[in-house]
PASEBA-1860 file (N, C-alpha, C; in nm, 3 decimals):
! residues 250
1> MSRRLGPV> -6.701/1.000/0.923/-6.717/1.146/0.936/-6.588/1.206/0.984 ~ -6.534/1.305/0.920/-6.408/1.370/0.969/-6.432/1.452/1.082 ~ -6.327/1.468/1.164/-6.332/1.554/1.290/-6.243/1.669/1.266 ~ -6.282/1.786/1.299/-6.200/1.907/1.285/-6.186/1.972/1.421 ~ -6.058/2.012/1.444/-6.026/2.076/1.575/-6.054/2.226/1.563 ~ -6.114/2.272/1.668/-6.133/2.418/1.676/-6.010/2.487/1.709 ~ -6.008/2.621/1.707/-5.891/2.694/1.736/-5.825/2.662/1.869 ~ -5.909/2.634/1.970/-5.855/2.601/2.107/-5.783/2.458/2.095
9> GVLVSVFC> -5.851/2.370/2.022/-5.792/2.238/2.014/-5.658/2.234/1.944 ~ -5.651/2.316/1.831/-5.527/2.328/1.759/-5.413/2.377/1.852 ~ -5.443/2.482/1.937/-5.343/2.543/2.025/-5.299/2.440/2.128 ~ -5.393/2.358/2.174/-5.357/2.265/2.276/-5.271/2.151/2.217 ~ -5.308/2.107/2.093/-5.226/2.007/2.029/-5.083/2.056/2.001 ~ -5.069/2.180/1.948/-4.939/2.238/1.926/-4.859/2.241/2.053 ~ -4.925/2.294/2.157/-4.850/2.303/2.286/-4.801/2.172/2.333 ~ -4.892/2.067/2.328/-4.850/1.937/2.372/-4.733/1.882/2.294
17> CVLAGCTA> -4.742/1.904/2.168/-4.639/1.854/2.072/-4.506/1.920/2.104 ~ -4.502/2.054/2.116/-4.387/2.135/2.148/-4.325/2.083/2.281 ~ -4.415/2.067/2.381/-4.367/2.025/2.506/-4.307/1.882/2.504 ~ -4.364/1.800/2.428/-4.308/1.662/2.420/-4.175/1.668/2.344 ~ -4.165/1.756/2.236/-4.045/1.760/2.168/-3.933/1.821/2.252 ~ -3.969/1.917/2.338/-3.866/1.984/2.418/-3.816/1.883/2.518 ~ -3.910/1.801/2.579/-3.871/1.698/2.678/-3.783/1.592/2.611 ~ -3.813/1.551/2.494/-3.731/1.455/2.426/-3.591/1.506/2.400
25> GSDEKHHS> -3.592/1.633/2.351/-3.466/1.696/2.315/-3.376/1.711/2.442 ~ -3.443/1.743/2.551/-3.360/1.763/2.677/-3.307/1.627/2.721 ~ -3.383/1.514/2.707/-3.340/1.385/2.749/-3.221/1.346/2.655 ~ -3.240/1.373/2.527/-3.133/1.336/2.430/-2.997/1.407/2.459 ~ -3.016/1.538/2.491/-2.896/1.614/2.523/-2.825/1.566/2.652 ~ -2.912/1.533/2.752/-2.855/1.482/2.881/-2.783/1.351/2.851 ~ -2.848/1.260/2.770/-2.785/1.133/2.742/-2.654/1.151/2.664 ~ -2.659/1.240/2.574/-2.538/1.269/2.487/-2.428/1.321/2.581
33> SASHFVSA> -2.458/1.407/2.675/-2.355/1.458/2.765/-2.301/1.351/2.849 ~ -2.393/1.263/2.908/-2.348/1.160/2.996/-2.263/1.063/2.931 ~ -2.284/1.040/2.797/-2.205/0.942/2.724/-2.058/0.979/2.712 ~ -2.028/1.108/2.737/-1.892/1.156/2.733/-1.806/1.115/2.858 ~ -1.877/1.071/2.957/-1.811/1.031/3.085/-1.757/0.885/3.073 ~ -1.634/0.860/3.093/-1.583/0.724/3.079/-1.502/0.695/3.203 ~ -1.474/0.563/3.214/-1.386/0.510/3.325/-1.248/0.516/3.281 ~ -1.161/0.499/3.371/-1.014/0.509/3.345/-0.977/0.398/3.245
41> RHLCGSDG> -1.040/0.277/3.251/-1.010/0.173/3.158/-1.032/0.210/3.009 ~ -1.115/0.314/2.982/-1.145/0.348/2.849/-1.084/0.474/2.800 ~ -0.978/0.510/2.873/-0.896/0.627/2.827/-0.784/0.591/2.730 ~ -0.734/0.690/2.658/-0.613/0.670/2.574/-0.645/0.576/2.453 ~ -0.747/0.604/2.378/-0.771/0.526/2.257/-0.872/0.420/2.275 ~ -0.915/0.359/2.164/-1.017/0.255/2.161/-0.982/0.130/2.243 ~ -0.849/0.103/2.253/-0.810/-0.020/2.332/-0.802/0.007/2.478 ~ -0.806/0.132/2.518/-0.798/0.172/2.654/-0.676/0.139/2.733
49> LSPEAAKA> -0.679/0.156/2.865/-0.562/0.138/2.947/-0.565/-0.004/3.010 ~ -0.456/-0.054/3.050/-0.446/-0.177/3.128/-0.506/-0.152/3.268 ~ -0.545/-0.261/3.333/-0.597/-0.243/3.470/-0.504/-0.167/3.566 ~ -0.378/-0.195/3.556/-0.271/-0.138/3.633/-0.259/0.019/3.605 ~ -0.263/0.052/3.477/-0.252/0.186/3.434/-0.376/0.267/3.485 ~ -0.491/0.202/3.464/-0.617/0.263/3.495/-0.618/0.296/3.645 ~ -0.578/0.202/3.723/-0.577/0.220/3.874/-0.483/0.336/3.906 ~ -0.370/0.351/3.838/-0.277/0.456/3.861/-0.343/0.596/3.825
57> VEYLANST> -0.409/0.601/3.709/-0.483/0.724/3.679/-0.586/0.766/3.776 ~ -0.663/0.673/3.835/-0.763/0.703/3.930/-0.699/0.750/4.062 ~ -0.581/0.704/4.099/-0.505/0.746/4.219/-0.462/0.890/4.191 ~ -0.390/0.920/4.075/-0.337/1.042/4.044/-0.442/1.153/4.034 ~ -0.554/1.122/3.984/-0.662/1.216/3.961/-0.761/1.227/4.081 ~ -0.745/1.125/4.168/-0.838/1.116/4.282/-0.986/1.112/4.233 ~ -1.004/1.029/4.124/-1.145/1.026/4.058/-1.154/0.895/3.983 ~ -1.281/0.852/3.964/-1.305/0.731/3.881/-1.385/0.773/3.754
65> KFDKDLGG> -1.410/0.906/3.736/-1.481/0.948/3.616/-1.408/1.051/3.541 ~ -1.410/1.043/3.406/-1.328/1.130/3.325/-1.412/1.166/3.204 ~ -1.379/1.271/3.141/-1.441/1.317/3.013/-1.370/1.256/2.898 ~ -1.450/1.204/2.807/-1.397/1.145/2.690/-1.306/1.238/2.605 ~ -1.195/1.190/2.557/-1.107/1.266/2.473/-1.167/1.251/2.331 ~ -1.197/1.370/2.271/-1.261/1.363/2.141/-1.163/1.384/2.026 ~ -1.030/1.386/2.062/-0.931/1.411/1.962/-0.880/1.290/1.891 ~ -0.916/1.167/1.939/-0.871/1.048/1.880/-0.726/1.015/1.901
73> LSPQAAAD> -0.668/1.061/2.016/-0.532/1.027/2.050/-0.518/0.885/2.099 ~ -0.409/0.824/2.075/-0.379/0.689/2.125/-0.234/0.660/2.110 ~ -0.185/0.563/2.204/-0.040/0.531/2.183/-0.012/0.470/2.047 ~ -0.112/0.398/1.988/-0.090/0.341/1.855/-0.069/0.445/1.750 ~ -0.153/0.551/1.751/-0.146/0.655/1.654/-0.015/0.729/1.669 ~ 0.031/0.761/1.794/0.155/0.821/1.816/0.270/0.736/1.770 ~ 0.257/0.608/1.788/0.370/0.513/1.739/0.379/0.512/1.593 ~ 0.271/0.517/1.522/0.264/0.521/1.372/0.332/0.654/1.322
81> ALAGDYLP> 0.294/0.768/1.392/0.364/0.889/1.360/0.510/0.891/1.390 ~ 0.548/0.824/1.497/0.691/0.816/1.532/0.770/0.739/1.424 ~ 0.707/0.629/1.377/0.773/0.549/1.276/0.778/0.627/1.140 ~ 0.674/0.703/1.115/0.675/0.789/0.993/0.782/0.895/0.991 ~ 0.802/0.947/1.109/0.902/1.062/1.124/1.051/1.010/1.140 ~ 1.065/0.878/1.161/1.201/0.825/1.207/1.306/0.837/1.091 ~ 1.418/0.889/1.127/1.533/0.892/1.032/1.648/0.813/1.088 ~ 1.695/0.709/1.020/1.804/0.632/1.060/1.926/0.711/1.088
89> GHPTDPLK> 2.006/0.676/1.179/2.128/0.752/1.206/2.198/0.694/1.328 ~ 2.323/0.731/1.350/2.400/0.689/1.464/2.350/0.767/1.588 ~ 2.344/0.700/1.700/2.291/0.769/1.818/2.363/0.896/1.858 ~ 2.482/0.914/1.818/2.559/1.034/1.857/2.535/1.145/1.760 ~ 2.470/1.120/1.648/2.441/1.226/1.552/2.352/1.334/1.618 ~ 2.372/1.460/1.591/2.280/1.565/1.646/2.137/1.535/1.602 ~ 2.047/1.551/1.696/1.905/1.531/1.663/1.837/1.662/1.639 ~ 1.780/1.677/1.524/1.721/1.810/1.494/1.571/1.790/1.485
97> DVKQLRAC> 1.495/1.899/1.525/1.349/1.894/1.515/1.288/1.769/1.574 ~ 1.327/1.738/1.699/1.268/1.637/1.769/1.119/1.658/1.793 ~ 1.032/1.577/1.748/0.894/1.588/1.762/0.836/1.509/1.882 ~ 0.764/1.587/1.964/0.689/1.521/2.073/0.553/1.482/2.028 ~ 0.518/1.367/2.014/0.399/1.314/1.953/0.299/1.268/2.070 ~ 0.183/1.344/2.071/0.091/1.320/2.175/0.026/1.186/2.161 ~ 0.025/1.114/2.271/-0.023/0.977/2.275/-0.155/0.961/2.356 ~ -0.175/1.060/2.445/-0.295/1.046/2.527/-0.328/1.181/2.590
105> DINLHDGE> -0.451/1.215/2.599/-0.496/1.325/2.681/-0.598/1.276/2.781 ~ -0.578/1.302/2.912/-0.681/1.262/3.014/-0.741/1.381/3.072 ~ -0.873/1.385/3.060/-0.945/1.498/3.100/-1.033/1.465/3.220 ~ -1.025/1.552/3.328/-1.092/1.533/3.446/-1.240/1.562/3.424 ~ -1.334/1.486/3.479/-1.473/1.504/3.474/-1.498/1.628/3.564 ~ -1.570/1.729/3.499/-1.608/1.853/3.572/-1.480/1.914/3.621 ~ -1.368/1.905/3.552/-1.245/1.963/3.598/-1.160/2.001/3.478 ~ -1.032/1.985/3.492/-0.936/2.040/3.397/-0.912/1.930/3.279
113> WGAITAEL> -0.929/1.993/3.159/-0.896/1.911/3.044/-0.748/1.903/3.012 ~ -0.693/1.791/2.974/-0.554/1.774/2.952/-0.477/1.777/3.083 ~ -0.546/1.731/3.191/-0.478/1.735/3.328/-0.356/1.646/3.325 ~ -0.372/1.536/3.255/-0.261/1.442/3.242/-0.245/1.409/3.090 ~ -0.123/1.421/3.037/-0.093/1.389/2.901/0.028/1.300/2.889 ~ 0.040/1.237/2.776/0.149/1.151/2.747/0.203/1.167/2.609 ~ 0.332/1.171/2.588/0.392/1.204/2.455/0.513/1.101/2.430 ~ 0.530/1.078/2.304/0.644/0.995/2.258/0.742/1.072/2.175
121> SIVSDSEI> 0.870/1.046/2.192/0.968/1.116/2.111/1.090/1.027/2.101 ~ 1.181/1.055/1.996/1.305/0.988/1.991/1.412/1.087/2.032 ~ 1.503/1.038/2.125/1.592/1.133/2.189/1.732/1.060/2.181 ~ 1.833/1.141/2.220/1.968/1.081/2.223/2.000/1.019/2.358 ~ 2.100/0.929/2.361/2.132/0.861/2.494/2.172/0.958/2.602 ~ 2.231/1.067/2.563/2.275/1.163/2.665/2.161/1.217/2.754 ~ 2.040/1.210/2.698/1.925/1.266/2.773/1.902/1.191/2.904 ~ 1.927/1.058/2.904/1.910/0.974/3.017/2.003/1.029/3.133
129> HDESSDIN> 2.131/1.050/3.095/2.226/1.086/3.199/2.213/1.230/3.240 ~ 2.164/1.313/3.158/2.151/1.456/3.187/2.031/1.481/3.280 ~ 1.935/1.393/3.268/1.803/1.428/3.335/1.817/1.420/3.486 ~ 1.895/1.325/3.543/1.903/1.307/3.684/1.957/1.432/3.762 ~ 2.022/1.521/3.686/2.077/1.643/3.758/1.976/1.754/3.754 ~ 1.861/1.728/3.686/1.765/1.837/3.667/1.633/1.812/3.728 ~ 1.623/1.708/3.820/1.498/1.680/3.870/1.498/1.678/4.022 ~ 1.380/1.694/4.082/1.364/1.683/4.230/1.269/1.569/4.247
137> GGTYRLGK> 1.317/1.446/4.233/1.232/1.326/4.241/1.327/1.203/4.249 ~ 1.296/1.101/4.174/1.367/0.975/4.188/1.398/0.912/4.051 ~ 1.516/0.841/4.053/1.561/0.763/3.940/1.513/0.618/3.966 ~ 1.449/0.556/3.868/1.392/0.425/3.892/1.436/0.328/3.784 ~ 1.422/0.193/3.810/1.427/0.098/3.710/1.290/0.040/3.696 ~ 1.249/0.036/3.568/1.121/-0.024/3.540/1.135/-0.140/3.437 ~ 1.136/-0.257/3.484/1.176/-0.370/3.397/1.327/-0.358/3.372 ~ 1.357/-0.342/3.245/1.501/-0.337/3.202/1.538/-0.185/3.173
145> NAAYSYPG> 1.445/-0.094/3.202/1.455/0.040/3.154/1.481/0.143/3.262 ~ 1.549/0.257/3.226/1.563/0.370/3.314/1.443/0.455/3.307 ~ 1.408/0.509/3.422/1.289/0.603/3.435/1.314/0.705/3.541 ~ 1.240/0.814/3.529/1.245/0.918/3.623/1.109/0.964/3.662 ~ 1.081/1.004/3.784/0.953/1.054/3.829/0.975/1.164/3.917 ~ 0.896/1.273/3.904/0.914/1.395/3.964/0.785/1.472/3.979 ~ 0.773/1.578/4.061/0.652/1.660/4.062/0.622/1.711/3.921 ~ 0.511/1.669/3.869/0.477/1.716/3.730/0.491/1.619/3.621
153> GADLYFKC> 0.535/1.494/3.656/0.543/1.390/3.544/0.644/1.287/3.572 ~ 0.670/1.218/3.460/0.770/1.103/3.465/0.817/1.079/3.315 ~ 0.929/1.027/3.307/0.991/0.990/3.178/1.042/0.840/3.188 ~ 1.011/0.770/3.083/1.054/0.636/3.070/1.118/0.607/2.930 ~ 1.240/0.545/2.928/1.309/0.532/2.811/1.313/0.384/2.767 ~ 1.303/0.355/2.635/1.319/0.217/2.595/1.374/0.216/2.456 ~ 1.452/0.114/2.421/1.510/0.092/2.290/1.409/0.009/2.203 ~ 1.406/0.044/2.082/1.314/-0.024/1.989/1.380/-0.073/1.860
161> VSDQLAGS> 1.404/-0.204/1.856/1.451/-0.260/1.730/1.323/-0.317/1.658 ~ 1.296/-0.259/1.538/1.176/-0.302/1.473/1.194/-0.284/1.331 ~ 1.117/-0.365/1.251/1.117/-0.350/1.098/1.049/-0.220/1.059 ~ 0.974/-0.160/1.150/0.907/-0.037/1.118/1.004/0.087/1.127 ~ 1.117/0.059/1.192/1.224/0.168/1.211/1.346/0.114/1.136 ~ 1.361/0.158/1.005/1.473/0.107/0.922/1.608/0.137/0.990 ~ 1.690/0.034/0.986/1.829/0.053/1.050/1.835/0.052/1.198 ~ 1.727/0.025/1.266/1.725/0.028/1.416/1.807/-0.078/1.469
169> SLDHPLVR> 1.865/-0.055/1.586/1.950/-0.152/1.651/1.939/-0.131/1.801 ~ 2.018/-0.204/1.877/2.013/-0.190/2.027/2.077/-0.054/2.067 ~ 2.139/0.012/1.973/2.200/0.144/2.004/2.106/0.257/1.964 ~ 2.012/0.236/1.872/1.931/0.341/1.824/1.815/0.287/1.755 ~ 1.693/0.341/1.771/1.660/0.466/1.839/1.627/0.444/1.988 ~ 1.636/0.551/2.069/1.595/0.549/2.204/1.464/0.627/2.207 ~ 1.364/0.569/2.256/1.231/0.635/2.267/1.202/0.679/2.399 ~ 1.155/0.802/2.418/1.115/0.851/2.544/0.968/0.863/2.552
177> AELKVAPS> 0.903/0.804/2.647/0.765/0.820/2.682/0.755/0.909/2.794 ~ 0.685/1.025/2.780/0.692/1.134/2.874/0.547/1.159/2.931 ~ 0.529/1.157/3.054/0.402/1.190/3.121/0.409/1.329/3.175 ~ 0.300/1.410/3.160/0.297/1.542/3.206/0.166/1.553/3.296 ~ 0.184/1.606/3.416/0.068/1.611/3.513/0.050/1.757/3.553 ~ -0.069/1.806/3.551/-0.102/1.940/3.592/-0.067/1.971/3.737 ~ -0.022/2.096/3.759/0.017/2.137/3.901/-0.106/2.118/3.993 ~ -0.227/2.127/3.946/-0.341/2.100/4.037/-0.345/1.957/4.096
185> LWHLPGHK> -0.271/1.866/4.045/-0.274/1.733/4.086/-0.148/1.693/4.164 ~ -0.056/1.788/4.181/0.073/1.752/4.239/0.068/1.716/4.383 ~ -0.014/1.785/4.465/-0.012/1.768/4.609/-0.158/1.748/4.660 ~ -0.224/1.642/4.615/-0.361/1.610/4.667/-0.358/1.570/4.805 ~ -0.465/1.596/4.877/-0.467/1.551/5.021/-0.459/1.399/5.026 ~ -0.375/1.355/5.124/-0.362/1.212/5.139/-0.263/1.139/5.052 ~ -0.208/1.207/4.956/-0.116/1.147/4.863/0.024/1.158/4.910 ~ 0.097/1.051/4.910/0.233/1.055/4.947/0.321/1.065/4.829
193> EADVQKAQ> 0.431/1.145/4.837/0.518/1.167/4.722/0.571/1.046/4.655 ~ 0.612/0.940/4.738/0.663/0.824/4.679/0.554/0.746/4.607 ~ 0.426/0.745/4.661/0.324/0.676/4.587/0.285/0.748/4.452 ~ 0.291/0.881/4.452/0.263/0.953/4.332/0.364/0.919/4.227 ~ 0.493/0.925/4.270/0.595/0.894/4.173/0.580/0.753/4.108 ~ 0.545/0.659/4.190/0.531/0.520/4.142/0.404/0.514/4.049 ~ 0.298/0.585/4.089/0.175/0.575/4.009/0.201/0.638/3.873 ~ 0.271/0.749/3.865/0.308/0.810/3.738/0.385/0.719/3.653
201> LVLINGIA> 0.479/0.639/3.710/0.551/0.544/3.628/0.470/0.425/3.583 ~ 0.377/0.377/3.663/0.295/0.269/3.620/0.203/0.313/3.506 ~ 0.156/0.435/3.505/0.074/0.486/3.400/0.161/0.497/3.273 ~ 0.274/0.567/3.278/0.352/0.585/3.148/0.401/0.454/3.099 ~ 0.427/0.353/3.187/0.472/0.223/3.152/0.364/0.152/3.066 ~ 0.242/0.170/3.108/0.131/0.107/3.031/0.115/0.166/2.898 ~ 0.134/0.299/2.886/0.120/0.372/2.752/0.238/0.337/2.663 ~ 0.359/0.332/2.723/0.472/0.298/2.646/0.477/0.153/2.596
209> LTASKHLG> 0.426/0.063/2.678/0.413/-0.073/2.640/0.325/-0.094/2.521 ~ 0.213/-0.030/2.528/0.118/-0.031/2.409/0.183/0.016/2.283 ~ 0.257/0.129/2.294/0.324/0.180/2.174/0.434/0.086/2.125 ~ 0.511/0.029/2.219/0.620/-0.061/2.181/0.561/-0.183/2.111 ~ 0.450/-0.241/2.161/0.392/-0.352/2.098/0.343/-0.322/1.956 ~ 0.286/-0.201/1.944/0.233/-0.158/1.811/0.348/-0.146/1.712 ~ 0.463/-0.097/1.758/0.572/-0.080/1.673/0.647/-0.212/1.639 ~ 0.616/-0.311/1.714/0.685/-0.440/1.698/0.822/-0.439/1.752
217> CTDDGGLR> 0.847/-0.364/1.861/0.981/-0.356/1.923/1.025/-0.497/1.970 ~ 1.144/-0.536/1.943/1.203/-0.667/1.992/1.182/-0.671/2.146 ~ 1.128/-0.779/2.196/1.113/-0.792/2.349/1.032/-0.684/2.404 ~ 0.944/-0.623/2.321/0.860/-0.510/2.373/0.944/-0.393/2.426 ~ 1.068/-0.376/2.386/1.156/-0.274/2.433/1.197/-0.296/2.574 ~ 1.185/-0.416/2.626/1.214/-0.442/2.756/1.113/-0.406/2.857 ~ 0.995/-0.360/2.815/0.882/-0.322/2.900/0.799/-0.441/2.937 ~ 0.738/-0.434/3.063/0.658/-0.542/3.107/0.528/-0.488/3.172
225> SMAKPQLV> 0.420/-0.556/3.152/0.292/-0.499/3.197/0.277/-0.493/3.347 ~ 0.341/-0.590/3.414/0.332/-0.591/3.558/0.460/-0.547/3.634 ~ 0.539/-0.470/3.555/0.667/-0.416/3.614/0.642/-0.325/3.728 ~ 0.714/-0.335/3.834/0.703/-0.249/3.951/0.819/-0.167/3.956 ~ 0.792/-0.029/3.972/0.910/0.068/3.980/1.001/0.038/4.096 ~ 1.126/0.031/4.071/1.229/0.009/4.176/1.304/0.134/4.191 ~ 1.305/0.195/4.306/1.384/0.316/4.327/1.529/0.285/4.329 ~ 1.604/0.363/4.253/1.748/0.346/4.241/1.817/0.458/4.322
233> AEHHGSSS> 1.774/0.584/4.301/1.832/0.696/4.369/1.727/0.814/4.385 ~ 1.739/0.887/4.491/1.656/1.004/4.509/1.741/1.128/4.477 ~ 1.671/1.229/4.425/1.734/1.353/4.389/1.664/1.470/4.456 ~ 1.734/1.558/4.508/1.683/1.672/4.576/1.743/1.800/4.509 ~ 1.692/1.832/4.393/1.751/1.936/4.313/1.712/2.076/4.376 ~ 1.747/2.176/4.297/1.727/2.318/4.336/1.578/2.348/4.311 ~ 1.541/2.462/4.356/1.403/2.511/4.335/1.370/2.524/4.191 ~ 1.466/2.524/4.107/1.447/2.541/3.958/1.380/2.415/3.903
241> SASAAATR> 1.395/2.305/3.982/1.335/2.177/3.930/1.190/2.186/3.913 ~ 1.127/2.252/4.007/0.980/2.263/3.993/0.946/2.347/3.879 ~ 1.008/2.451/3.850/0.987/2.539/3.737/1.012/2.460/3.607 ~ 1.124/2.377/3.611/1.150/2.297/3.491/1.045/2.204/3.459 ~ 0.986/2.142/3.562/0.868/2.043/3.542/0.752/2.121/3.481 ~ 0.725/2.242/3.527/0.616/2.320/3.481/0.640/2.349/3.332 ~ 0.768/2.388/3.302/0.803/2.422/3.170/0.778/2.311/3.066 ~ 0.793/2.186/3.114/0.770/2.068/3.026/0.624/2.059/2.981
249> RE> 0.532/2.118/3.057/0.394/2.114/3.024/0.352/2.218/2.915 ~ 0.440/2.305/2.888/0.406/2.405/2.793/0.422/2.362/2.650
END
């Protein structure tokens, strides 16, 4: 014998169904939102960061939670784009239309998106020598390579001899891996300037090493995963150095 629901029964059934659906939808939305939170080890592409680089990110951001980058950026993808744009030439040739290729976006959880970014570009040798006069920070050696760290970021340079870069040699190309840090993270409580400078270099070193390995650079471009930044010289530039660092983020 079939059972029929009266008007009241129908209303109760519909109400319960809607309520259950709303609850499920809410849970699904919450779960979806939570899935966007990642640890530092899972930043900068599917392969993530090295333990050393991840620890540096946590220190710089003063956080262990980050929002997932939905743009699909990675050092490997930036390296592929760098190889695709590469034009053989003598290192003293004028460089035109130098492209800065985004390798990583680090977004703070419940905070600033793109608070820390990394880019790759091919530059001339003169950039290494010119930079020390325009920073208020330190010149470092990182493995076999020159590096600079200052309020607002760090630059690391490495040579890449690779079959992916036609005509490459120990003279050319010179790759710059550049880290940019938002002003909101420059002077966090309890952070020492020297420790911030070194953390920035450890992070950009990890990103640069991933790119150099993907490019197949001879000897990984002289980069090392466990390299410790060695201070060579300190620079106390003019007040324009801070504004120059801010300009780099634009």
